[in-house]
C-alpha positions, -999 to +999 in steps of 0.1 A: +513+434-141+534+409-121+540+376-140+556+345-125+572+320-148+581+284-139+608+269-162+625+235-163+652+242-189+668+275-199+659+269-236+622+262-228+613+298-219+582+319-227+593+324-263+570+348-282+553+358-249+585+375-239+580+401-267+544+407-255+556+411-219+583+436-229+559+456-250+535+460-221+562+466-195+552+436-174+573+426-144+585+390-149+600+368-122+614+335-134+618+304-113+640+277-129+635+246-109+662+225-127+688+250-114+676+249-078+653+279-077+624+279-053+590+297-057+585+331-041+554+342-023+526+335-048+504+363-034+525+389-052+517+377-087+488+383-110+495+354-134+515+321-135+529+307-167+544+272-165+566+261-194+577+228-209+608+207-202+624+173-208+612+160-175+581+139-169+556+146-142+560+112-125+598+116-121+597+129-085+625+106-074+648+121-100+635+156-096+622+161-061+613+198-069+583+185-089+564+180-057+571+216-047+561+228-081+528+208-081+519+222-047+526+257-058+505+253-090+477+238-069+478+267-044+478+293-072+449+277-091+427+264-063+433+289-034+442+321-051+421+313-083+443+336-104+449+332-142+472+303-151+486+289-183+505+257-185+522+246-217+533+210-225+549+199-192+531+228-175+498+215-190+505+181-175+516+195-142+483+214-139+464+182-146+482+163-118+480+193-094+442+193-097+438+155-094+441+143-130+465+117-144+494+118-169+509+088-186+532+079-216+515+088-248+502+060-271+515+081-300+541+107-292+538+139-312+567+159-326+557+183-353+533+211-362+498+198-358+463+211-360+441+209-329+403+208-332+380+224-306+355+204-287+319+218-282+331+232-248+361+248-265+339+265-291+319+281-263+350+289-242+359+326-235+395+320-248+396+289-270+364+301-287+385+331-301+411+308-317+408+294-353+393+260-356+415+241-360+444+260-345+481+252-350+508+245-324+542+229-322+540+195-305+570+180-288+558+154-262+559+118-253+534+120-224+498+131-223+469+138-200+448+107-197+423+117-170+409+149-155+387+157-126+350+161-133+352+199-129+377+203-158+366+207-194+384+194-224+386+222-249+406+208-278+419+175-292+440+161-320+438+127-337+466+113-315+459+132-282+425+135-266+434+164-243+452+191-263+437+219-242+416+220-210+403+245-185+399+241-147+376+267-132+373+300-150+410+310-152+433+279-153+442+266-188+465+239-200+478+236-236+497+205-247+510+223-278+538+249-278+519+281-288+549+302-276+572+288-304+596+311-323+619+305-352+647+297-326+627+272-307+635+240-326+672+245-330+676+256-293+656+226-280+675+202-302+706+211-281+690+201-248+710+170-237+680+149-231+671+153-268+705+157-283+717+123-267+685+105-275+684+075-299+649+085-311+651+092-348+628+122-343+659+140-330+682+133-360+695+164-377+675+159-409+642+155-389+651+185-367+658+206-398+625+196-414+607+204-382+623+239-381+611+245-416+576+234-407+576+258-377+589+286-399+561+281-425+534+281-397+549+308-374+523+335-381+495+311-372+513+299-340+521+334-329+485+345-335+474+318-310+498+331-284+486+367-289+450+356-283+460+338-251+480+369-240+452+393-246+423+373-232+439+353-204+470+370-193+457+406-197+420+399-195+420+373-168+395+351-186+359+347-175+346+354-140 
């Protein structure tokens, strides 16, 4: 299996998916846009995984490569119609690539939250196999506020109406970090955009508390990642 990964910060990598990739001997190619990488020929890949990052989807002036990335996502999802998973920023990039809209969140989420399935989610080939509610690490100040009619919202939380969605049979976006590991929070806290922030959410005491919350929920979070791996990355979803 040939897997393509789009990253936007070295610390925001596939996390627990890496263990699953190694166990199956998957061939993984990583494109890190913030370091100047450019996408290879998409035809060579069976699956595209797009990670999170400190950037926002509308910052094309600051990060011109966002235009290139959105175009690549659109091509992979709409022309090639191959399995896709976007997480956090990747979730938002998928929404914009297919004609949706992303905006600053009314209530930013940083913490481990439960996400509840919609009726469409309960009947979905992948989301339907997850617990209801399922847990994920949230770390976002933007959210998907509109989707094209062809997309289906699959999960929500009290503060975020689009926690998960599907476009077509094989393209999924997850706002929550289902790839989290025990190293995720301390590693992300060192990213300059967060480390230098005045937001109290990034104070050491709050970061330490968040790390403990992730540790107490890590089995639940990892179980979500495993379902996605088996049913979407390996199984290719419906159709």
